[in-house]
C-alpha positions in Angstrom: -40.0 -15.7 -7.6 -40.7 -17.1 -4.1 -39.5 -15.3 -1.0 -39.5 -11.8 0.3 -37.2 -8.8 0.1 -36.9 -5.5 1.7 -35.9 -2.3 -0.1 -34.7 0.6 2.0 -33.9 4.1 0.8 -32.3 6.8 2.9 -32.2 10.4 2.1 -28.9 11.3 3.7 -29.4 15.0 3.2 -32.4 14.9 5.5 -30.5 12.8 8.1 -27.5 15.1 7.9 -29.7 18.1 8.4 -31.4 16.6 11.4 -28.0 15.6 13.0 -26.7 19.1 12.4 -29.8 20.5 14.2 -29.2 18.2 17.1 -25.6 19.2 17.4 -26.6 22.9 17.4 -29.2 22.3 20.1 -26.8 20.5 22.4 -24.5 23.5 22.5 -21.0 23.5 24.1 -20.0 19.9 24.9 -16.6 20.6 26.4 -17.5 19.5 30.0 -19.2 16.2 29.0 -16.5 15.5 26.4 -13.8 16.1 29.0 -15.5 13.6 31.3 -15.8 11.1 28.5 -12.1 11.5 27.6 -11.0 11.0 31.2 -13.1 7.9 31.4 -11.6 6.5 28.1 -8.1 7.1 29.4 -8.8 5.4 32.7 -10.5 2.3 31.3 -7.8 1.9 28.6 -5.1 2.0 31.3 -7.0 -0.6 33.3 -7.5 -2.9 30.3 -3.8 -2.5 29.4 -2.7 -3.5 33.0 -5.1 -6.4 33.0 -4.3 -7.4 29.4 -7.9 -7.6 28.4 -9.8 -6.4 25.3 -12.7 -3.9 25.6 -15.1 -6.9 25.9 -13.2 -8.3 28.9 -11.7 -11.2 27.0 -7.9 -11.8 27.6 -5.4 -10.8 25.0 -4.2 -13.6 22.8 -1.0 -15.3 24.0 2.2 -14.6 22.2 3.2 -17.3 19.7 6.5 -19.2 20.3 7.9 -17.3 17.2 7.1 -13.9 18.8 8.4 -15.0 22.2 11.7 -16.1 20.6 12.2 -12.6 19.1 11.3 -10.6 22.3 13.4 -9.7 25.2 10.6 -10.5 27.6 7.2 -12.3 27.7 4.9 -9.3 28.3 2.4 -8.5 25.6 2.6 -5.1 23.9 5.5 -4.1 26.2 8.7 -4.6 24.3 9.8 -1.0 24.3 7.0 0.5 26.4 6.1 2.9 23.6 2.5 1.6 23.5 1.9 2.3 27.2 2.0 6.1 27.2 2.0 7.6 30.7 -1.0 9.7 31.5 1.1 12.8 31.8 2.1 12.5 28.2 -1.5 12.4 26.9 -3.3 15.5 26.0 -7.0 16.0 25.3 -7.9 18.5 22.7 -11.5 19.6 23.4 -13.6 22.1 21.5 -17.3 22.7 21.9 -18.2 19.8 19.6 -15.2 17.4 19.5 -12.8 15.4 21.7 -9.4 14.3 20.4 -7.0 12.4 22.6 -3.4 12.8 21.6 -0.4 10.9 22.7 3.2 11.6 22.4 5.6 8.7 23.3 9.1 9.2 24.3 
């Protein structure tokens, strides 16, 4: 048989143990996680206003079928439910996890 192949094995128990050790050494991550959460909210708001994807590419235009069904021509803004104001967002932060919650309406 001509050619080459690569066989990779991973002991996930060892990787999991090493990651757990790293998390323990890092300690309480509330401050950096709070900063990360704030940054994520700000860049998401900016992208939404500019109607661009995370890579900077513009959102796809609405199809004529979609435009015919909508009241307006703005993307992702028919009811406004997807654009949750900053004051309605809550960040749940514990020493190891950041969760951003939204409550529309």
